[in-house]
C-alpha angles and dihedrals in degrees: 000000000000114000111236113238118222120220110268125257113238089220095046092048092048091048091052093049090049091058095060109105095146112093093207094054094050089045091055092047097043093046090056096042104044097060087053090061104028097039097225136088130240135229131194114265112251126222099042107144126229099009096291096315087134090067098265099116117142091024117151139170130214108264108259091011102072093173093063101091127198121191116197115203144166096190121125096216095080099169093046095047094047091050092045093049094048091049092048093050088056093043090052089049094238108157115224136171097192140015128211120188114206118192141160088218125094109248118207123212092010093171090055092047092050094047091051094056096037089060092045099044102024092226132119110259133190131177123213101191135165090289092053090054092046093048089054098036093104095036092120144339085269095060091044091052089045090057093047091047086055092047092050094048103039114016114082123193127213113200107195126132092327127356128283133166142209132190113226138157095220096159098043096051122066103234097088097043092048093046096050091044090052094048091056095048115110095215091060090097090057093062093057094204091167092055092050094051093043090053091050094047090048094051088047091048092051097051111122094030115130123177089201089059091040091242108149137149130221118218090260094052090045091056089049089053092049091050090051097055103037096036096226137092108254094202093127085063097043095105091044093048089050091052094041091053089060092046095047094047091052123084121317082042122206093170132024130230120206106206094194092058096030087230140128128220141167117263116236094258092054093048093052090047095050092043091053090046093049092050090050092048089048090055092047090053094049093048092047092055093044092051094040096049090050091055094045091049090050089056094041090052088053088056090044093238136116133208120217099206103029097162091056092050090050092051091049093052095049091044091053092045091056093039096051108027102009094137100053092038091051089048092056092045093050104033107013093244136118093046092143094053094049091047088054097050102031094078091052091050095049091044090054095046093049092045089054096045132088094256109128113258095241090061101039096095092052093047090051091053091048096046089047094053093042096050094047087049092052095045097045102031104018129147123262090262094048091051092046091051094048089045091053092051089044091055092048091048091054091051092050094045093051089052091055092255094133129113095228094047091046087050089051099052095039090051091045091054090055089058101043121108110192129186108208120223127216087244086071098031098052095051087045093056092044089060094062096112098036125105115267098257091056094050093096101154093034091054091044090061095040091046092048092050094048089049088062099255114149109235121196144176128202135206092269093054099044090047088052094048090045093056091045087063090048088051093049092053092049094047091049093050094046104042111013116033095079097038102046094125094060092059094039089055094048125054089190092055090052097049095051092058108118098225116067094205088062092047086052091052095053092043089054093046093049089052091052092245097121132030099210143342096277088054089054092048092049090070085072113018142359104286093232088062090218089128101027099135096050090043092052093047088050096046096046091051097049098040102037104013089243109158124209119225119185117220094255093056091055090064096209133120120208120205111264090208091054091046092053093049094049094044090053091053094048092049088074089071103019142048118268093253093047092048091051091049096047096045090053093048092048095050090044092057092053093046091053091051090052091046091052095043091232094165089067100035106036094089116180093340097070123221117352100206120073146153117238109212142133092227097082093146088077088080088075088066091054089054094046092051103035103025110202096347091102102029096167117065119244092217123096115202116244091219091052088061092041096052104030102034114016102037096024120114109259120229095256089051090050092047091054092049093048087055090054098042106033103089111001145104086262091057089054094045092051093058097073100085104053117114114222092236090072095059090043090058090049092050092054092049093049087055089047090055091050091059093056119098111239090236092058099043096078090057092043093051090047092053091047091047090051092049094052089049098049113019104116092199094064116094111175118175116316123017122205101254123172116247089223093054090050091050089051091052092048090054092049090051090049091052095246 
């Protein structure tokens, strides 16, 4: 069924165009949109020397009329760009009869600008600006569909707590492909990237400690220090940091732990080592800026311009390079690969930086040319110090990238969250409710649901789920009355007895009572429902909505009809490992998920994010029963892994956090310092995957990324970073190991 496209809103269309800062994205959109209005096709202009280095990137001509030139641009300095492009056409001896400047920016006083350059260059000139695109947006169904295709491919929505948007070419660039491939590789665990970064952060956090001066840091103080200098919350590494503190303070010791003061510090040898390294890095930084400034000044002199704050401009260019094309740039620095990609993007990056700088408008085009020539010279023919500096930043970038601290990756997972529709199983809900009285760091399932909701994921429960949860509360009360009400003191006096109770909600009750947080079982139940359980269904629906944002939908409102024959078949298979009631519930939910995917045409509309509708459950092994019963009919699991949401959505750094961190690290002394711990095999792997991405046809990349995404969400064999373990199960294990 074809989705009906609504006429476009002028304001919405204008807003979307305004967000485009990537020249490739605008080029792709404009080359699809223009022929729909003008009725003819375009071809790249031949004869441009040095791959656009002369400023003639995104230059096209009308097919069959090679002297009709079209320049596509996202730059804000319209007059400077038009003048520069016209002059470059003449300098490159490219004959042209007319010139059309096509931009997503609003151009004021177009007639005045056109008259100015017609007088100077004696050629017909037209400007198709933002207003031109808006005027023609609803020209036909084809133009409307062209816009929606652009939106589906490049505009990514964040849905928390309000809506925000970002334009990003996630499929066309290599970052997302390389990251997803790396996350799915089995040898990832061997590289121990988390350990390497945790060690680096610990050593940084302990700088300045000195046992002779009684300056030490507790684990909590260390975490605060780390957050201060890297500008993000390292909670995804909290377990790793805890483990590495123990490892680093064990022989051969790199840090010391003073048990009497419960504090960590650096030993003398490590302090000396870090001090010497920091001095060497500071010297490297100073030399880099001296040498780089001299080269840029040389090219600025050739253009007869000067820049007041050159160091700031250098910083902004380097920052933008790593922010926008860090993977390809680092790959070139470390392996000599990806040159074509960085050549393509480097000019856009420098243009954007100079446009946003304090350089006076009349000099901006000359400064862009000088900066472009200088940066190319430094990258390809730099001094030993310049190469070492860029290599250090590139190694640091690779480490950050593989840990998900990357703007494109953060964009991907935040945008994915706004699209996900997840039905939550009781295997998640019950443990979450049991964590009500635990400290925040031990509320794993609770934080999973809260974080998912805050990330913009739509969480739902159906009739089958709420009925199962409701009967769980009936069962809890019956068990309590039968086995525990008259024996409470036994469990209150024995931690071991409490932790071996089968039902985690009952364990949670005795834990809360032993801590003096509740008076009796009814008091405990009243946190969630009325203790008499007469209105338990309504109470649970209300509580889950208010606390976690989980919305209840009854079966009728879903407007789907699952096959009774399929449900019977799947139930009969599930009965082999489950009770009759549980098998019926699970089969109904599983088939409902698949029916909802079908109803919403998710195969055709999911894009790079994969399927939108999932079941959040710990019982992912049940998917084997689906395969046994239905074969290849449902090839993609309906289960989403709890640890996927935990690591990639709930605990993952958000884009605004990544943006802040990149400002601190690229470029900086910290960015150089962080580079010392990355093994070469990591960058070798990345290089291989970048090459692999380059071999894929653009039309196939969306489907490939969707399949990688679905595997990362659902493969039960993947265990990346933290798993969502129950505090109660861990306590039971601790007691067993201690012999209790």
